[in-house]
N, C-alpha and C positions, 0 to 999 in steps of 0.2 A: 425362473419361469418354468412351470411344468408343462407337459404335453397338452393338457386340457386348456391351460391359460394361453398357450400359443395358437390354439385354434379358435377360441372364443374369448370375447372380452366386452367391456362397456366403453362407449364413446366417452372420451375425456371431457366433452362439453355437456352433452344432454343425457348421458347414461344409457342410450339405446344399445341393445345387444348387437355386436358386430363380430365379424370374423377377424381374428388376429387382434393387434392393438392399434390405437390411433383414434381417428374420427369417423363418424358415420358419414354417408354421402351428403346428407342435408347440411351438416356442419362444415364439411369439407368444401362444399360449393360456396360457402360464405367467406372463404379465405381470399384475400386480395393478392394475387400472384404478381411478383415483381419481375418485369421483363426488361428493366433498365440495365445498361452496362455497369453503372456505378450509382449506388444509392445516395452517395454524398454529393456527387456533381450532376447527377441525372445523366442524360444520354451522352453529353460531351464531357468526357472524363479528363480532368486536368492533371490527375495523378498517373503518370506514365509507367510507374514501376511497381504497381500492385494491382491485384484484382479484388473485386467485391463479390463474395458468394453469399447472397442474402435472398432467400427464396420468396419472402412475403413482405407486404407492408402491414404495419400495425393496425389492428382493428379490434373489435370486442372479442372475437374468437381467439386471437393471439393473446389478448389481455387475460382471458380466462385460463389459457394454457400456462402462461408464465406465472400467474397468480398461484396456481396449484403447486408448481415446483418451487417457487420462492417462499411461499408463506404457509403452505399446507403439507409440506414434506412428501409430496407425491413425486419422489425422485425417479421413479420408473419412466416418467414422461421424458426424461433426458434422452432415452433411446429413440423415441419418435422424433424429437427435435433434431438429434444428430443424423437420423436417417434422411430427413428433409434437406438439411444442409448438405449432406453427402451427395444426394441426387443433384443438387444445384451445382456442386463442384464438378461432378462427372459430366454434366450437360454443358458446362461452360469452359472446362479446361481440358487440354489434351494430356496434361501432366498427371501421372498416377503415383508419384513418389513424393509425398509431402510429409513434413513433420508438423504435428499439431501441438499448440500450446494455448493459453487462455489468459483473459484479463483477470488479474488477481483481486482478491478481496482482503480486507484488513484482518489482523488476528482477532480483534474484538468481535467483529461481525462473524468470523468463522467460529469463534467460541460460542456465540449465541445460537447460531443456526446449525452448527456442526458440519456444514458443507458449503461449497461454492458451486452454484448451479452451472456456471460457465465451465468449471473444471469437470463436472459430470458429463456435460455435453461433449467436451473435447475428448474425454476418455472414451466415450461411446463411439464417437466419430472415428477415432483411431482404430477401434476394434472392427467397426462395420466396413470401413474402406481400406483396412490393412495398412494404415499409416504408422509412422513412428510417433511417439508421444513423449513430450518433455514438460513436466510440471514445475520446473525450477528456473525459468527464464526471467520472470518478473516477480516483484513483491510490492505490497502496499504498506507504507510505513505509518499511516495514520487512518483512524476510522472516520469516514465521512459518509454522508447520505446523498445520493443523487435524486432521490424520489421527488422531492419538492424544490430542488435547487433550480435557479434560473441559469441562463446560458453562461454568464460570467462565473458564477459559483461552480458550475460543472467543470469548467476549464481550470479553475483554481484547485478544485478537488483532485483533478487528474494529475497535478504536479506531484502528488504524494506517491505516485507509482514510480518505481525505480527498477533498474536491472538488478537481478539477483545473481544468477549463474548463467550468463549468456553463452551459447554455443554456436558454432558455425554450421548452419544448415542451408543448402542451396535453395530449398523450397519450403518456406515456413508459412503456416496459417495461424492467425491469432483469432481465437473464438470468444465471442460474447453471446449472451442470450438475446439482447435487444440493443439496437443502435438508436439512440435518441439524438443528442447533439453530435455524437461521434467523438466527444472529448477523450473518453477513457481509452477506447480502442486505438484512436490515432495517436495518443500519447505513447502507448505501447509500440505502435508501428514506428514512430519517430525515434524512440530510444534504441530499438534494435537496428533500425536502418542506419542511424548515425554510428552505432558501434561497428557495423559492418564496413561502412564507408571509411571510418578511421583506420581500419586494417586492410583497406583496399580489397575487400572481399565482395564479390559480385553475387547477389542472391535475390530471389523473388520472395518478397514478404507480402502476404495477402491477408485480408480480413474477412471474417465470416460471422453471421448471426442468423437467428431465425427470422428476424423482421427488422425493418426500419420504420420509425414513426414518421408520419406524414408532416 
């Protein structure tokens, strides 16, 4: 990004000219902010050993943002998404020493799209908040699609995620772009948490995404 682009840009949604990158005030005001402790359990969290860092609930504005990064190759949006997640982490946690990883995609999908948007977001988040970054913790062994899958199919698809090269980190955040059923990100959470428990290793494993579907 050059100096001019850092000072002026277009709103990702409506195209209005704005200062810096992101959303204009009109589009920003349409975001549905999440003030719940846990987006999976709502206010009373049954998961005592992780935190949820999810700044927004899913709506048309979020859908437009994710559509651009997933299907129209506007990968620069990953920086804005990472910044929003990063602010949520700083507002919600006193810890400033995290390692960031991400929900994996399959080799087939990676070949077709050439990138994993969750990985881009995780990489940008690590740069913005000065966290460690590890891209090798998880792998996906089969190409599946979550887009039109029902609840049961999403959870079945998640079983194709496995540990690849797990490492011991005291504070780990797993990144995805969107939490729908929670199947994929909780699969990642369970895999690494079980690995840590098997080695009697105490660690905080948290999950993060731009939004959670209602």
